[in-house]
C-alpha positions as CSV (number, residue, x, y, z in Angstrom):
1,X,132.7,96.3,112.7
2,X,132.5,92.7,111.4
3,X,128.9,92.6,113.1
4,X,128.0,95.8,110.8
5,X,129.3,94.1,107.9
6,X,127.3,90.6,108.5
7,X,124.6,92.6,108.3
8,X,124.8,94.6,105.4
9,X,125.5,91.5,103.5
10,X,122.3,90.0,105.3
11,X,120.3,92.8,104.2
12,X,121.1,92.7,101.0
13,X,120.2,89.0,100.5
14,X,117.0,90.1,102.3
15,X,116.5,92.4,99.7
16,X,117.5,90.6,97.0
17,X,115.1,87.7,98.4
18,X,111.9,90.0,98.5
19,X,113.1,91.7,94.7
20,X,113.3,88.1,93.6
21,X,109.3,86.7,95.4
22,X,107.8,90.0,94.5
23,X,109.3,89.8,90.4
24,X,108.7,85.9,90.4
25,X,104.9,86.3,91.8
26,X,104.5,89.5,89.3
27,X,106.0,87.6,86.5
28,X,103.5,84.7,86.7
29,X,101.0,86.9,87.7
30,X,101.4,88.4,84.0
31,X,101.9,85.2,82.2
32,X,98.4,84.6,82.8
33,X,97.3,87.5,81.5
34,X,99.0,87.3,78.6
35,X,96.9,83.8,78.0
36,X,93.9,85.4,79.5
37,X,94.3,87.8,76.4
38,X,94.0,91.0,79.1
39,X,97.1,93.1,77.2
40,X,97.2,96.2,79.3
41,X,97.7,93.8,82.7
42,X,99.8,91.6,80.7
43,X,101.7,94.4,80.1
44,X,101.5,96.6,83.4
45,X,103.2,93.2,84.9
46,X,105.5,92.4,82.5
47,X,107.3,95.4,82.8
48,X,107.2,95.4,86.7
49,X,108.8,92.1,86.4
50,X,111.4,93.0,84.4
51,X,112.2,95.9,86.2
52,X,112.3,94.2,89.5
53,X,114.9,91.0,87.7
54,X,116.9,93.9,86.6
55,X,117.4,95.4,90.0
56,X,117.6,91.9,92.0
57,X,120.4,90.6,89.1
58,X,122.0,93.6,89.4
59,X,122.8,93.1,93.0
60,X,123.7,89.2,92.5
61,X,126.2,90.2,89.5
62,X,127.6,93.0,91.2
63,X,128.9,90.4,94.2
64,X,129.1,86.8,92.8
65,X,131.3,86.5,95.3
66,X,128.7,86.8,97.9
67,X,126.7,83.6,98.4
68,X,124.1,84.6,100.5
69,X,122.8,87.0,97.8
70,X,123.2,84.2,95.2
71,X,120.8,81.7,97.6
72,X,118.6,84.6,98.4
73,X,118.0,85.1,94.5
74,X,117.5,81.5,94.1
75,X,115.0,81.2,97.2
76,X,113.0,84.3,96.1
77,X,112.7,82.9,92.9
78,X,111.3,79.3,94.2
79,X,109.2,81.2,96.9
80,X,107.8,83.7,94.2
81,X,106.7,80.6,91.6
82,X,104.6,79.5,95.0
83,X,103.1,82.5,96.1
84,X,102.6,83.8,92.4
85,X,100.7,80.5,92.0
86,X,98.7,80.7,95.1
87,X,97.5,84.0,94.4
88,X,96.8,82.8,90.9
89,X,94.4,80.3,92.5
90,X,93.0,82.3,94.7
91,X,92.1,85.8,92.2
92,X,90.6,82.3,89.8
93,X,90.1,85.2,86.5
94,X,88.5,84.1,83.8
95,X,86.4,81.2,83.2
96,X,85.9,77.5,82.7
97,X,84.1,74.7,81.1
98,X,83.1,72.3,83.3
99,X,81.5,68.7,81.9
100,X,79.8,66.0,83.8
101,X,79.8,62.8,82.3
102,X,76.5,60.8,84.2
103,X,74.9,57.4,83.1
104,X,71.8,58.0,85.2
105,X,71.5,61.5,86.2
106,X,72.8,64.2,83.6
107,X,68.7,65.1,83.4
108,X,68.3,65.8,87.3
109,X,72.3,67.4,87.4
110,X,71.3,70.1,84.5
111,X,67.8,71.1,86.4
112,X,69.7,71.4,90.3
113,X,72.6,73.6,88.2
114,X,69.9,76.0,86.9
115,X,68.2,76.0,89.9
116,X,71.6,77.4,91.2
117,X,71.1,79.6,88.4
118,X,74.1,78.4,86.0
119,X,73.7,78.2,82.4
120,X,73.6,74.2,81.4
121,X,73.7,72.7,78.0
122,X,73.0,69.1,78.0
123,X,73.6,66.7,75.0
124,X,73.6,62.9,75.0
125,X,76.8,60.2,74.3
126,X,77.7,56.6,74.6
127,X,79.9,55.3,76.7
128,X,82.0,51.8,76.7
129,X,78.4,49.7,77.8
130,X,75.6,52.5,77.7
131,X,74.2,55.8,77.1
132,X,75.3,58.9,78.6
133,X,74.1,62.7,79.6
134,X,76.5,65.3,79.3
135,X,76.1,68.6,81.3
136,X,78.3,71.5,80.3
137,X,78.8,74.6,82.3
138,X,80.9,77.6,81.0
139,X,81.3,79.3,84.3
140,X,83.5,81.8,86.3
141,X,86.7,80.1,87.6
142,X,85.4,81.2,91.3
143,X,82.0,79.4,90.6
144,X,83.8,75.9,89.4
145,X,83.8,74.1,93.3
146,X,80.6,75.1,93.6
147,X,79.4,73.7,90.7
148,X,81.6,70.3,91.3
149,X,79.9,70.1,94.8
150,X,76.6,70.1,93.2
151,X,77.8,67.1,90.8
152,X,78.7,65.7,93.5
153,X,75.9,65.8,95.5
154,X,73.5,65.0,92.4
155,X,75.9,61.8,91.1
156,X,79.2,60.7,93.1
157,X,79.9,58.6,90.3
158,X,79.7,61.0,87.9
159,X,83.0,61.8,85.8
160,X,83.9,65.1,85.9
161,X,86.6,67.3,83.8
162,X,87.5,71.1,84.2
163,X,89.0,73.1,81.2
164,X,89.8,76.9,80.9
165,X,87.7,78.4,78.9
166,X,90.1,81.3,76.8
167,X,87.6,83.4,75.6
168,X,83.3,83.8,76.2
169,X,81.2,86.0,74.5
170,X,77.6,85.9,75.4
171,X,75.7,83.1,77.3
172,X,73.8,83.1,80.1
173,X,75.6,84.4,83.2
174,X,73.9,84.2,87.0
175,X,73.0,87.3,88.0
176,X,75.2,88.3,90.7
177,X,78.3,86.8,89.4
178,X,80.9,89.0,88.3
179,X,82.0,88.5,84.5
């Protein structure tokens, strides 16, 4: 009898843990979709997240004396956050603005990026002591590492920044890159 009870306690805690992992993972993606303005996806993900939350919290509240359920709930939240962040990074949805500031090699960098099929905007400014070239490219987030690699190969001393581009309309895109 005791063994059956322990298995039941373990399985309920495992269910709560799994629900919480799922709920937080989906919630993380729902937040991303909201920020990017993807209304339908955000709505569906938000619905799933809320549904899973209600089921999981209901199981915990129904038996607050079971510390394993509480720990499973909290642990599922932590693991779900990690998985959601990892999944979001892998999906790399949306666009990024990559800016590279170079003292001497901005023209070479711009040409190298164009050779790889990226649309580039060049302009010039003045840094602390010298004139600088600034190269910007709006790229799908999945292409950010490629652009940064090209920048490092051309000018290892260049200053690079990457910002999320919330909304992008028009522009030049590599033919083999989904927007």
